C-alpha positions as CSV (number, residue, x, y, z in Angstrom):
1,M,0.0,0.0,0.0
2,L,2.8,2.4,0.9
3,I,4.5,1.8,-2.5
4,K,1.3,2.5,-4.3
5,I,0.8,5.8,-2.4
6,L,4.4,6.9,-3.2
7,S,3.9,6.0,-6.8
8,L,0.7,8.0,-7.0
9,L,2.4,11.0,-5.3
10,L,5.3,10.8,-7.7
11,G,2.9,10.7,-10.6
12,L,1.1,13.7,-9.4
13,A,4.3,15.6,-8.9
14,A,5.4,14.8,-12.5
15,I,2.1,16.1,-13.8
16,S,2.4,19.3,-11.8
17,L,5.8,19.9,-13.3
18,A,4.8,19.3,-16.9
19,L,5.2,21.9,-19.6
20,Q,2.2,21.6,-21.9
21,C,2.8,22.2,-25.6
22,Y,0.7,22.1,-28.7
23,S,1.6,19.0,-30.8
24,C,0.4,18.6,-34.4
25,V,1.5,18.3,-38.0
26,L,0.2,20.2,-41.0
27,T,-1.5,17.8,-43.4
28,Y,-2.5,18.2,-47.0
29,G,-5.9,19.9,-47.3
30,D,-6.1,20.6,-43.6
31,N,-4.6,23.8,-42.2
32,T,-6.0,23.3,-38.6
33,C,-2.5,22.8,-37.1
34,L,-1.4,26.1,-38.6
35,D,-4.5,28.2,-38.0
36,N,-6.0,26.7,-34.8
37,P,-3.8,24.1,-33.1
38,G,-6.2,23.6,-30.2
39,A,-8.9,22.3,-32.5
40,V,-6.8,19.6,-34.2
41,Q,-8.7,16.3,-34.4
42,P,-8.5,13.6,-33.3
43,G,-7.3,15.0,-30.0
44,P,-5.6,15.6,-27.7
45,S,-3.6,18.2,-29.6
46,T,-1.1,18.8,-26.7
47,V,1.9,17.0,-25.2
48,D,3.4,17.1,-21.7
49,C,7.1,18.1,-21.6
50,V,9.5,18.8,-18.7
51,Q,9.0,22.3,-17.1
52,G,12.3,24.1,-16.8
53,K,14.2,21.8,-19.2
54,D,12.3,21.4,-22.4
55,C,10.9,23.9,-25.0
56,C,7.7,24.1,-26.9
57,T,8.6,24.4,-30.6
58,I,7.3,25.2,-34.0
59,V,9.2,24.1,-37.1
60,R,8.1,25.6,-40.4
61,G,9.5,25.4,-43.9
62,D,8.6,27.6,-47.0
63,H,9.9,27.3,-50.5
64,L,11.8,30.5,-51.4
65,E,9.6,31.2,-54.4
66,M,6.4,30.7,-52.3
67,K,7.2,32.4,-49.0
68,G,4.0,32.6,-46.9
69,T,2.8,29.1,-47.8
70,P,4.5,26.5,-45.7
71,W,5.2,23.1,-47.2
72,T,6.1,21.6,-43.8
73,F,4.8,22.7,-40.4
74,Q,4.9,21.0,-37.0
75,R,4.3,21.9,-33.4
76,G,5.7,19.9,-30.5
77,C,8.4,20.0,-27.8
78,R,12.2,19.7,-27.7
79,P,14.0,18.1,-24.8
80,N,16.9,19.8,-22.9
81,C,16.4,23.0,-24.8
82,T,18.3,26.2,-24.0
83,K,17.0,28.4,-26.8
84,T,14.1,30.8,-26.9
85,G,12.9,33.0,-29.8
86,V,12.4,32.5,-33.5
87,Y,15.4,31.5,-35.7
88,E,15.6,31.6,-39.5
89,V,17.8,29.5,-41.7
90,E,17.9,29.7,-45.5
91,D,19.4,27.5,-48.2
92,S,19.3,27.6,-52.0
93,T,15.6,26.5,-52.2
94,N,14.0,26.8,-48.8
95,V,13.7,29.0,-45.7
96,F,13.2,27.3,-42.4
97,Y,11.9,28.9,-39.2
98,R,12.3,27.4,-35.8
99,T,10.5,28.7,-32.7
100,Y,11.4,27.9,-29.1
101,C,9.5,29.0,-26.0
102,K,9.1,27.9,-22.4
103,T,5.6,28.6,-21.1
104,T,2.4,26.5,-21.2
105,L,1.0,26.4,-24.8
106,C,3.3,29.1,-26.0
107,N,3.9,27.6,-29.4
108,I,1.1,29.4,-31.1
109,G,1.2,31.7,-34.1
110,N,2.3,31.1,-37.7
111,G,5.9,29.9,-36.9
112,K,7.8,32.7,-38.6
113,D,6.7,35.9,-36.8
114,P,7.7,36.7,-33.2
115,L,5.4,35.1,-30.7
116,P,2.5,37.4,-29.8
117,C,1.9,38.7,-26.2
118,P,-1.2,40.3,-24.8
119,S,-1.4,44.1,-25.0
120,G,0.9,45.8,-22.5
121,Y,3.2,42.8,-22.2
122,D,6.7,42.5,-23.6
123,L,8.1,39.4,-25.3
124,V,11.3,38.8,-23.3
125,E,13.4,35.8,-24.3
126,G,10.3,33.8,-25.1
127,Y,8.3,34.9,-22.0
128,C,5.4,37.4,-22.0
129,L,6.3,39.8,-19.1
130,K,5.0,43.0,-17.7
131,V,7.1,44.9,-15.0
132,S,5.1,47.5,-13.2
133,V,6.6,51.0,-13.4
134,D,3.8,52.7,-11.5
135,Y,6.0,53.4,-8.6
136,L,8.0,55.9,-10.6
137,N,4.9,58.1,-10.9
138,V,2.9,57.6,-7.7
139,K,5.6,56.4,-5.2
140,K,3.1,53.9,-3.8
141,T,4.0,50.4,-2.8
142,V,1.8,47.3,-3.3
143,T,1.4,44.1,-1.2
144,F,2.0,40.6,-2.5
145,E,-1.7,40.0,-2.7
146,D,-2.5,43.3,-4.4
147,A,0.3,42.6,-7.0
148,Q,-1.3,39.2,-7.7
149,T,-4.7,40.8,-8.3
150,L,-3.2,43.6,-10.5
151,C,-1.5,41.0,-12.7
152,Q,-4.7,38.9,-13.0
153,Q,-6.7,42.0,-13.9
154,S,-4.1,43.3,-16.4
155,I,-5.5,41.3,-19.4
156,S,-9.0,40.5,-20.6
157,T,-10.6,37.5,-18.9
158,S,-12.6,36.7,-22.1
159,G,-9.6,35.3,-24.0
160,K,-7.3,32.3,-23.5
161,W,-4.4,34.4,-21.9
162,K,-4.0,34.3,-18.1
163,S,-1.7,36.4,-16.0
164,N,-0.2,36.2,-12.5
165,L,3.0,37.0,-10.7
166,A,5.9,35.4,-12.6
167,F,6.6,31.9,-11.4
168,H,8.6,28.8,-12.4
169,I,11.6,31.1,-12.4
170,D,14.8,29.3,-13.2
171,D,18.3,30.8,-13.7
172,E,17.6,31.5,-17.4
173,K,14.3,33.3,-16.8
174,L,15.8,35.2,-13.9
175,Q,18.6,36.5,-16.2
176,A,16.0,37.4,-18.8
177,I,14.0,39.4,-16.2
178,G,17.1,41.2,-15.0
179,K,18.3,42.1,-18.5
180,H,14.9,43.4,-19.4
181,I,14.7,45.6,-16.3
182,F,18.2,47.0,-16.9
183,D,18.1,47.4,-20.7
184,D,14.5,48.2,-21.5
185,L,13.0,50.1,-18.5
186,P,13.8,53.5,-16.9
187,A,17.2,53.4,-15.1
188,E,15.5,53.9,-11.7
189,M,13.9,50.5,-12.0
190,S,17.2,48.7,-11.7
191,G,17.5,49.6,-8.1
192,L,14.0,48.5,-7.0
193,V,12.7,45.3,-5.3
194,F,10.1,43.2,-7.1
195,W,7.4,40.7,-6.0
196,V,7.3,37.4,-7.9
197,G,5.1,34.4,-7.5
198,G,6.8,32.3,-4.8
199,Q,5.7,31.8,-1.2
200,K,6.3,29.6,1.8
201,L,3.2,28.3,3.6
202,Q,3.0,25.3,5.9
203,D,6.7,24.4,5.7
204,S,7.0,24.3,1.9
205,W,8.2,26.8,-0.6
206,K,5.8,26.7,-3.6
207,W,5.1,28.7,-6.7
208,I,1.7,30.3,-6.9
209,N,0.4,27.4,-9.0
210,G,1.2,24.9,-6.2
211,D,4.5,23.5,-7.7
212,L,7.4,23.1,-5.3
213,I,10.3,25.5,-5.6
214,D,13.9,24.2,-5.8
215,L,15.7,25.5,-2.8
216,S,19.1,24.6,-4.2
217,S,18.4,26.7,-7.4
218,H,20.9,29.4,-8.3
219,I,18.2,31.9,-8.4
220,W,18.6,32.4,-4.6
221,L,20.9,34.9,-3.0
222,P,23.6,33.0,-1.0
223,G,22.2,32.2,2.4
224,Q,18.6,32.3,1.2
225,P,15.9,31.2,1.7
226,V,15.7,31.2,5.5
227,P,15.0,27.6,6.3
228,S,13.1,27.7,9.6
229,E,10.3,30.2,9.2
230,N,6.9,30.0,7.5
231,N,4.7,32.7,6.0
232,R,7.3,34.2,3.7
233,R,7.1,35.6,0.2
234,M,9.7,35.7,-2.7
235,Q,11.1,39.0,-3.8
236,L,13.8,39.9,-6.4
237,V,16.5,42.2,-5.2
238,P,19.3,43.9,-7.3
239,A,22.6,42.2,-6.5
240,D,25.0,42.7,-9.4
241,Q,24.7,45.9,-11.4
242,I,27.6,45.0,-13.8
243,N,26.1,41.7,-14.9
244,K,22.5,43.0,-14.6
245,R,21.6,40.4,-12.1
246,F,18.8,40.0,-9.6
247,Y,18.5,37.3,-7.0
248,A,15.6,35.8,-5.1
249,T,15.3,36.4,-1.3
250,S,12.5,35.6,1.2
251,Y,10.6,38.1,3.2
252,K,8.9,37.4,6.5
253,Y,5.2,38.3,5.8
254,E,3.6,38.2,9.2
255,T,2.7,41.9,8.7
256,P,2.0,42.4,5.0
257,R,4.1,45.2,3.5
258,G,4.4,46.7,0.1
259,L,7.2,46.7,-2.5
260,P,7.8,49.2,-5.2
261,S,7.1,46.9,-8.1
262,Y,6.2,43.4,-9.3
263,V,6.7,41.2,-12.3
264,C,3.6,39.7,-14.1
265,E,3.8,36.9,-16.6
266,A,1.1,36.0,-19.1
267,T,0.6,32.4,-20.2
268,Y,-1.7,31.0,-22.9
């Protein structure tokens, strides 16, 4: 019985850590995979990959004399992937486009244009991010809970996009966030502290979707997180101006307090 319970728990953990990607192939006379991958029949039109390691992908090929009409097109996932973005390779007869992204069902679009993001969000290394700059104008801080609500309300609820505080942050995503703040936002932003979607409740650090956070990850500032205390929230603090680097730290949240800014992430 114990073995069965452990197997079930491991299975549930594997499911919670899955990166879901569209998976389909363009077929003659049927453009559903290209135009509406969620409607491909017979279903399911998705595949579970490994969160934090794999990429959702699109591979597209056009003849040079017929650009705009793919002769091959496929959505899926690539294991142990370190790339993000859209890459173009051309030979004497064809042009191939390869798209890599790392959020749930992100491999949408036509495979040759940059991946779309909701209005107000920036495409940053394959992630749709929005960093609040309101503090520069109103000098008012926001609590962790208010930041969550503001992220959720930042896009229309009528579409397929959802938004919350950025989560499933690995070293690659952390570097992308840091570079975006330093390079693309007003200079004052690089000295602020930001809420992101991690918290410790009832002895476990978890992302806001319930998945466990890796406490040995390089996203943490040395000496963090504090191991013995509950009711904590994750914040990003500037730690290396030269390398445009932020690190995660934990904040004791017995009395809710505000931070100047927060990072939202939209997923499809």
